[in-house]
C-alpha positions in Angstrom: 0.0 0.0 0.1 0.9 3.6 -0.5 1.3 4.3 3.1 3.9 1.7 3.7 6.8 4.1 4.4 9.9 3.8 6.5 7.9 5.4 9.5 4.8 3.3 9.2 5.8 0.7 11.8 6.7 3.5 14.3 3.7 5.7 13.5 1.4 2.7 13.9 2.7 1.6 17.2 2.7 4.9 18.6 -0.9 5.6 17.5 -2.1 2.3 19.0 -0.4 3.1 22.4 -1.9 6.6 22.2 -5.5 5.2 21.7 -5.1 3.0 24.8 -4.0 5.9 27.0 -6.6 8.4 25.7 -9.4 5.8 26.1 -8.5 5.1 29.6 -8.2 8.9 30.4 -11.8 9.4 29.6 -12.9 7.0 32.2 -10.4 8.3 34.8 -11.7 11.8 34.4 -15.2 10.8 34.3 -14.7 8.9 37.7 -13.0 12.0 39.3 -16.0 14.2 38.1 -18.5 11.8 39.6 -16.6 11.8 43.0 -16.8 15.6 43.0 -20.6 15.4 42.3 -21.3 13.0 45.3 -19.4 15.6 47.4 -21.7 18.4 46.3 -19.0 20.5 44.7 -19.8 22.8 41.8 -19.9 20.8 38.6 -17.6 21.5 35.6 -20.7 21.6 33.3 -21.9 24.6 35.5 -18.5 26.3 35.2 -16.9 25.0 38.3 -13.3 24.1 38.6 -13.2 21.9 41.7 -11.8 19.0 39.5 -8.4 20.6 39.8 -8.2 19.4 43.3 -9.3 15.8 42.4 -6.3 13.3 42.0 -8.4 11.0 39.8 -8.9 13.8 37.4 -5.2 14.5 37.4 -4.5 10.9 36.8 -6.8 11.0 33.8 -5.1 14.2 32.6 -1.6 12.5 32.9 -2.9 9.5 31.0 -4.3 11.7 28.3 -0.9 13.6 28.3 1.0 10.4 27.7 -1.5 9.5 25.0 -1.2 12.8 23.3 2.6 12.6 23.5 2.5 9.3 21.8 0.0 10.8 19.2 2.4 13.7 18.8 5.3 11.4 18.0 3.1 9.2 15.7 2.2 12.3 13.6 5.9 13.1 13.2 6.5 9.7 11.6 3.3 9.1 9.6 0.6 11.1 7.7 -2.3 12.6 9.8 -4.9 10.7 7.8 -3.2 7.4 8.9 -2.8 8.3 12.6 -6.0 9.9 13.3 -8.5 7.1 12.1 -6.8 4.9 14.8 -8.4 6.9 17.5 -11.3 4.8 17.0 -9.6 2.2 19.3 -9.8 4.8 22.0 -13.5 4.6 21.7 -13.4 0.8 22.1 -11.1 1.2 25.2 -13.2 3.8 26.7 -16.5 1.9 26.1 -15.1 -1.4 27.7 -13.7 0.4 30.6 -16.8 2.4 31.1 -18.9 -0.6 31.3 -16.5 -2.1 33.8 -15.8 0.8 36.2 -18.6 3.3 35.6 -21.4 0.8 35.3 -22.2 2.1 31.9 -23.8 -0.9 30.0 -22.4 -2.0 26.8 -25.1 -3.9 24.8 -24.8 -6.1 21.7 -25.2 -3.1 19.5 -22.1 -1.5 21.2 -20.1 -4.5 20.8 -20.9 -4.8 17.0 -20.2 -1.0 16.8 -16.7 -1.7 18.4 -15.9 -4.4 15.8 -17.1 -2.2 12.9 -14.8 0.6 14.2 -11.8 -1.7 14.3 -12.4 -3.1 10.9 -12.9 0.4 9.4 -9.8 1.6 11.0 -7.9 -1.5 9.4 -9.3 -0.5 6.0 -8.2 3.1 6.5 -4.7 2.2 7.5 -4.3 0.0 4.5 -5.5 2.7 2.0 -4.2 5.7 3.9 -2.9 8.5 1.5 0.6 9.9 1.5 1.1 13.5 2.3 3.3 15.9 0.5 6.8 15.7 1.8 7.3 18.5 4.5 11.0 18.2 5.6 11.6 21.8 7.0 10.0 24.6 8.8 10.4 26.7 5.8 8.2 24.4 3.7 5.8 24.2 6.6 5.6 28.0 6.6 4.9 28.1 2.8 2.0 25.7 3.4 0.7 27.7 6.3 0.5 30.8 3.9 -1.7 28.9 1.5 -5.0 30.8 0.8 -7.0 27.5 1.2 -5.7 26.9 4.7 -6.1 30.5 5.8 -9.8 30.4 4.8 -10.2 27.1 6.6 -8.5 28.5 9.9 -10.6 31.7 9.9 -13.8 29.6 9.4 -12.7 27.3 12.3 -12.0 30.2 14.7 -15.2 32.1 13.7 -17.3 29.0 14.2 -15.8 28.2 17.6 -16.4 31.6 18.8 -20.1 31.4 17.8 -20.3 28.0 19.4 -18.8 29.2 22.7 -20.6 32.6 23.2 -23.8 32.2 21.4 -24.8 28.4 21.2 -23.1 27.4 24.4 -25.3 29.4 26.9 -28.4 28.3 25.1 -28.0 24.7 24.0 -24.8 23.7 25.8 -26.7 21.7 28.6 -29.1 20.0 26.3 -27.1 19.2 23.0 -23.8 17.3 23.1 -22.7 18.6 19.7 -22.1 22.1 21.1 -19.0 21.7 23.2 -17.9 18.6 21.3 -17.9 20.6 18.0 -15.6 23.3 19.7 -13.2 20.5 20.7 -13.2 19.0 17.3 -12.9 22.2 15.4 -10.0 23.5 17.5 -8.4 20.1 17.5 -8.0 20.1 13.9 -5.7 23.3 14.2 -3.8 21.7 17.1 -2.9 18.7 14.9 -1.3 21.1 12.3 0.6 22.6 15.2 1.7 19.1 16.4 2.9 18.3 12.7 4.9 21.4 12.5 6.6 20.9 16.0 7.4 17.4 14.8 9.2 18.7 11.9 11.0 21.2 14.1 12.1 18.3 16.6 13.5 16.4 13.7 15.6 19.3 12.6 16.7 20.0 16.1 18.0 16.6 16.5 19.8 16.9 13.2 21.8 19.9 14.5 19.8 22.8 13.0 19.1 26.0 14.9 15.3 25.8 14.8 14.8 27.3 18.3 15.8 30.7 16.7 12.9 30.2 14.3 9.9 32.4 15.2 7.6 29.9 13.6 8.6 27.2 16.1 7.5 29.3 19.0 4.3 30.4 17.4 3.3 26.8 16.7 4.1 25.9 20.4 2.1 28.8 21.8 -0.9 27.9 19.4 -0.7 24.4 20.5 -0.9 25.2 24.2 -3.9 27.4 23.6 -5.7 24.9 21.4 -5.1 22.0 23.9 -6.2 24.3 26.9 -9.6 24.9 24.9 -10.1 21.4 24.2 -9.5 20.2 27.8 -11.9 22.9 29.1 -14.9 22.0 26.7 -14.4 18.4 26.9 -14.6 18.5 30.7 -17.9 20.2 30.3 -19.2 17.7 27.8 -18.0 14.7 29.9 -19.6 16.3 33.1 -23.1 16.8 31.4 -23.4 13.8 29.1 -22.7 10.0 29.2 -19.1 9.0 28.5 -20.4 6.5 25.8 -22.0 9.4 24.0 -19.3 12.0 24.2 -16.4 9.7 23.2 -17.7 8.5 19.8 -19.3 11.7 18.8 -15.9 13.5 19.6 -14.1 10.8 17.6 -16.3 11.2 14.5 -16.2 15.1 14.4 -12.6 15.3 15.3 -11.5 12.8 12.7 -13.6 14.5 10.1 -12.2 17.9 11.0 -8.5 16.7 10.9 -8.9 14.9 7.6 -10.3 18.2 6.1 -7.5 20.2 7.6 -4.8 17.7 6.4 -6.3 17.5 2.8 -6.1 21.4 2.6 -2.8 21.8 4.4 -0.8 18.8 3.3 -2.6 18.0 0.0 -2.8 14.3 1.0 -5.5 13.3 -1.4 -3.8 14.9 -4.5 -1.9 12.1 -5.9 -4.1 9.2 -4.7 -5.4 6.4 -7.0 -9.0 5.6 -7.1 -9.0 2.4 -5.2 -7.1 4.1 -2.3 -9.7 7.0 -2.2 -12.6 4.5 -2.3 -10.8 2.4 0.5 -10.2 5.5 2.7 -13.8 6.8 2.3 -15.2 3.2 2.9 -13.1 2.7 5.9 -14.1 6.1 7.4 -17.9 5.4 6.7 -17.6 1.9 8.3 -16.1 3.6 11.3 -18.9 6.1 11.4 -21.5 3.3 11.3 -19.7 1.5 14.1 -19.7 4.6 16.2 -23.2 5.3 15.5 -24.2 1.8 16.7 -22.1 2.2 19.8 -24.0 5.2 21.1 -27.3 5.6 19.3 -28.7 2.3 20.7 -26.9 2.4 24.0 -30.1 2.4 26.1 -32.0 -0.3 24.0 -32.0 -3.6 25.8 -31.2 -6.6 23.8 -33.2 -9.7 25.2 -34.1 -13.1 23.6 -37.6 -11.8 23.1 -36.4 -9.7 20.3 -35.4 -12.8 18.3 -37.8 -14.8 16.1 -39.7 -17.4 18.0 -38.0 -20.3 16.5 -34.6 -18.9 17.9 -35.9 -18.1 21.4 -34.7 -20.6 24.0 -37.4 -22.6 25.7 -40.0 -21.3 23.1 -40.2 -24.3 20.8 -44.1 -24.5 21.5 -45.3 -21.0 22.1 -48.6 -20.3 23.8 -51.3 -20.2 21.2 -53.5 -17.1 21.2 -57.3 -17.4 21.5 -58.4 -16.2 18.0 -58.0 -18.6 15.2 -56.3 -16.0 12.9 -53.7 -15.3 15.5 -53.4 -19.0 16.2 -52.7 -19.6 12.5 -50.0 -16.9 12.3 -48.3 -18.1 15.4 -48.1 -21.6 14.1 -46.0 -20.5 11.1 -43.3 -20.0 13.6 -43.5 -23.5 15.0 -41.1 -26.3 13.9 -42.4 -28.9 11.5 -43.7 -31.9 13.3 -43.8 -35.6 12.1 -46.6 -36.7 10.0 -48.2 -38.8 12.8 -48.0 -36.0 15.2 -49.5 -33.7 12.6 -52.5 -36.0 12.0 -53.2 -36.4 15.6 -52.9 -32.4 16.1 -55.5 -32.0 13.2 -57.9 -34.6 14.8 -57.6 -32.7 18.2 -58.3 -29.4 16.4 -61.4 -30.9 14.7 -62.8 -32.1 18.2 -62.3 -28.8 19.6 -64.3 -27.2 16.7 -67.1 -29.6 17.1 -67.4 -28.8 20.8 
């Protein structure tokens, strides 16, 4: 495949480790927020910051920091459109740990959704596009000056401000999309900063004086601001809504935003052949379908009663309704009887009709 470069193995391993740490961080932070709620402290969703004194929340933040560091390194070795879809595995980790430690049930729909997410991620990895080679801060600066990226960045900033100051006070407590959209939009810019800083670190290790470059410090400051905004509004969303809702919705929106940003900034789709384009889109849609199953039907119980009668345990001979029409319809689901039993059953029915 086209994505099989020298850094593929390193980028893949770091991305997998990142997903494990980030998935666990959601659960740790949620656990800390629940402990604060039981103590009667001001909740993060209402503007409180008592979580800063909760060690579980800090453990979650540290776990996320390790995951983001691994993610940072993965972006330095592999294209963003290869690394970002693997974040679906953090959804699986978070869902499994939430069902274990937070008593948030993971039904059969959620398990199927997790499997689809893994399959979709695998397909995207196989067909991941190659980005244009960016080997220095000078070339990164040229790409950042591209009119297409400037328009994209302005749209992200304006939409984020509208979500924070207009939609947030009105719909933030009732609609999960408001705060998660802020995290996702700002996150697409943070990935660009991470990519630029990864290039700077490579140049630093090769002996170039990159610390004297203003772009290096501008990217660092922008990254700190973006991550701070993401942490703040992700905490609000986690405090108000169920973890099994926030995590998958955040993944879908964040991945979409990063793919758009990478396509505009690094021209990742420009030289792709048709089968890789179809494979990448199909893989992403498979992930979205899995994520949808994971959270859309989270409250729907799955019991044997939902199966056809012939598949239900202990229901080989269902109770016959009173009306003959319903009785006839119900008998269609019964297993076929031997000819002798069929004849005796018909005789019994005739006797009942005569009576």
